N, C-alpha and C positions, 0 to 999 in steps of 0.2 A: 504493500499498500503506499510508504514512505518514497519507495523508490518509482510508482506512478504519479505520487503528486511532484515529485523533484522532477522528473522528465518534462510533466505538463507545464510547470512555473522555466524551467530551462527552454523551452516550446511556447510560449504564450501566444505568439505572433499567429502561427500556424493553426493551434488551436481555437483561437477565437476565427481565425478566414474558415476552419471548417463548420463552426458552430455556426455564423452568421450565414454559410451558404448554405447546410443542411435545412435552417429555418426557413429564410425566404423562399428557397425551394421548394420544397415540402406546401409552403403556403403559396406558391403558383400554382402548384400542381391541383392542390384541392380547394384553389379558394374558388367561391361562386359569384364575389363581388366584380372580379376581371374577365377579359376576353380569355375565352379558355382556349382556344389553338395559342396565341399567343402566349399563356400561361404555360401551356406544357412545354411548347419549346426554351420559353427563357428556365421554367423550373431545371429541366433535365440539364439546359446547360452549366445550372448551378450546382447541381447534384454531381453531373462529371469533373467540376473545377472541384467542388470537393474533397472528392474521389482521390484527385490527383496531388490535391495537399497530403490526404493524408498519407498515400503511398512517398511522398517526399518524407514527410516528418518519419514516418517505416525505415527508411533508407540512412538516414541520417541517425536515429537511432542505432542501426547494425552499424553502421560506419564509426559511430561514438564507441560501441561495446569493441570493435576491431581496436580501436585504437588504445583502448583502455588494456585491451589486452597484449597490443605489439607493447607498450609501456609496461607492464608488469614482466614480460618474456624479457625485455632491458632488463626491468631491475635485477630480475633473477641473473640474468648474465653477468652485471655487473659484481652481484655478490658475489657470483662463483670466481669471476678475477681474483675479488679480495682472499677468498680458498687461500692461496698461495701467497707467499711473502720471498721476497729474493732475497739470497746471502750470498754477501763479497767479503773475499778477504778475513780479518779475523770474529766477521760476526760468524762464519761458520764453525769455527772452533768454538766459542763463545755457544751457540746452539746447542752443541753436541754435549757441552759441561753443564748446562741447563737439564737439558735433556736428562743426564745421567744421573744426577744428583736426587730426583725422588722416585725415578721409576723402579717399577717390580718387574718388569718384560723387557727384553728387547728382544727384537726382531731382525737379523742382519741378512740384506742380498744384495750380492758381488762378484767380484772375481775370485781372488785368493785371500782376499780380508788382511791386509797388512794391517790399514790402521785399527782395525777391530785386534789383531792381536797386541799391537802393541799401545792402545791407548783404551779402547772402550772397556773391552774383557776385563783387564787387570783391574780398571779404574771401578767398573760395575760392581764387580767382587769385592775390591775394598769399601765401598757406599755400603754393600749388604752386607759385611762382618760386620761396622761401624755402627749401623743401624737397628742391627740383629733382623735381620728378616729375608725372609725368600726370595729367591731370583730365579725368571725363568729365561732362556735364552733359545733363541732359534736360530741356526746358520748355516745359509743358504750358497753354496761355493761350487766354483767349476769342480770336476771330477779327477782327480790326478792320476786315476790309473786311465783314463779316456783319452789318449793322443787325439786325438783328432778337436778335442772340445779343446785340450791345452794349446796345441799348434795355432786353433783359431784365436784365441784371447789372447795370444803372443804377439800374434800378427795383429791385432787390433789396436793392443798397445803401442808396437811399433810406428804403426801407421798416424795412431792419433794420440796418442800420449806424449807427456813433457818430459819422462824421467829418463836421459839420456848416460845415465850411469850404471855401468855394467850392459846395459839394454834388456830387452824381454827375448825370453828364445824359451822355446818349450820344456827344457831342463828348469830354467829359473820358475817358471808358471809351475811347474808341478812340486818343485822343492817348497814355495811360497804355499799352494791348498794341502802340503801333507803337514807345514807346521802349524797351519792352523786346527787341523783336526787333531794334532798332539798337543796343541794350547789348549783346547777344549778339554779333552779327558784329563789333562795334568791339573787344571782348575776345577775339573769337578771333583776329582779325587781329593781336593783339602778346603773345600767350602762342601758341607753334607746340606744346605738349604740351597746348595746351585741343582735347578732341573735345566739340563740342557742338552738340545739335540742339535745333529749335524747332517743336514742335504747335502749330498751331493747332483749338481747337476752338468746335464751334458750339452748344454747352451749357454755360448759365450755371452754373458751380459754388457752394454755399454755404461749402463749405469749403477751407481750403489745406493741400496736402501737401509734408512737406519729409523726405524720404527720402535719407540718409547710409548710410556704410557700419557705423555703429553704431547708429543708431538711426530709428526714422519718429518726426516731430511734426506733428503734426494742431490747427491752429489755425483761429478763426475771426476775421472784420473788428474784430472788438472786441475789443479787449484785457482789458476788464473778464471775460469770459466764461472760463471754464476750457478748459485748452487738454489734450491728451493727447499722453503719449508712449510707444511701444511702441519694447522693446530688440531688437534683432539677434535673439536666441537664441531666441525667441517665436513660435509660428505665426501669429500674426496679421500678424509683420511677413515673414514669405514670401506670406501671402493679397495684401498689400497691393503686392508688387511685382508680382503675374500684375495687380493690379486695375488700376494704373498703367499697365502697358504696355499692356492691353487698350484703357483709355480713350487712349492715345497711336495707336494703330494706329485708330480709329476718327478722328482729327485729318485736319488736310492737314498736311503735313510740309513743312518749308522747305529747299529745298536752298543750304545758307550756302556749298556752294564757288563757286556763281554768282557770289557777295556780288563789286559792284565796290569798290573801294580808298576808305578813309577814312582822311582826314585826323586828327590830333591831336583838331583842334574842328572835326567835322563841317562841310561848309558844307550852305545851305540845297538846292543842286543837286547835291551828292552823297547826299544823304537823299533826294532826289528819285529821282534815277536807280538809286540801290542796290533802293527798294521796286519800281520796275518789271522791275529786273534780277529780283527773287525771287516776282513774281507777287502782289504785294499793294498796287500802285501805291497811293499818297494820294490823298484825296478831290480831285476839281477845284477843290472849293471854299477849301479851304486855302491861307491865303495866306502869302505867307514869313515873317509872324510866327509863324501856327501851328507850321510847321514848326521852327523859331528853338525855340519852347517843345517841343516833340519831343526835340531835343536838347538839350536843357535838364535833360528829362525824365530820359533816357538816362542822362546824362554827371554828371549833379550834383544825383539825387535824394536827399532829405535823410533820413533814416529815421521814417518814417510814426508811429511810438509812443516815439520817444525823449521824454522827459517832460522 
């Protein structure tokens, strides 16, 4: 009722015109005091004009509805754009620090997890120990036992990456990925409240996703490029929760409950036994020095983006 009244007020000119035309037209047609033939013609014309005015008002109302719908859609589009914040330089590090501060879960999807091993995993574990709370982590990285995906990821990093020190090769990719598996097991055995899953993918990713209780941070291997942050209260955050879950489900999940015990500084034999037990044995051509490098990358990794 209120909408109808408001519409009538906005279109008062047309409503009055219709009323006058209908009244005069009907009087002309039915009136007895006027010439009958002329009255019929005149009244009919007025009624036709009334119908035209009514049609015009109806079309105007439809256009106004379309404009309101378009305006609402534009508003939603602007709101969707506001769902994503851009991050650059030190803002990326700060966003990660804030995300780690109070989260009880962390989901990672990326290449080999270098930054995860060096910063995210140990810092999240320290926060969980300090606050005496449980921590859930899900890690999705390239499968070190898959030559094809290791080569694809190394080629991608050589083509678009900024890291020229040492270069990216299939062997480096494989060692980095094995190191992340080792780091996950090592930390799990030292924090009883840590629930950690490792999934191995056969698809080389171009982006890295870090999802906490408060936000999702999307980065690339080149820190000079803009990164993105999506807060938890935005629909896009929930979309990526589902997307990351589906990605993990298509990978190979390692059963870390089958892991063999590791010392504080794992030996070469311990690492070999561990990977055999998990179903991702080290390549036969890996020497003791290669395995030692995996251990060093797992437990003593340096922040690759520290300036």
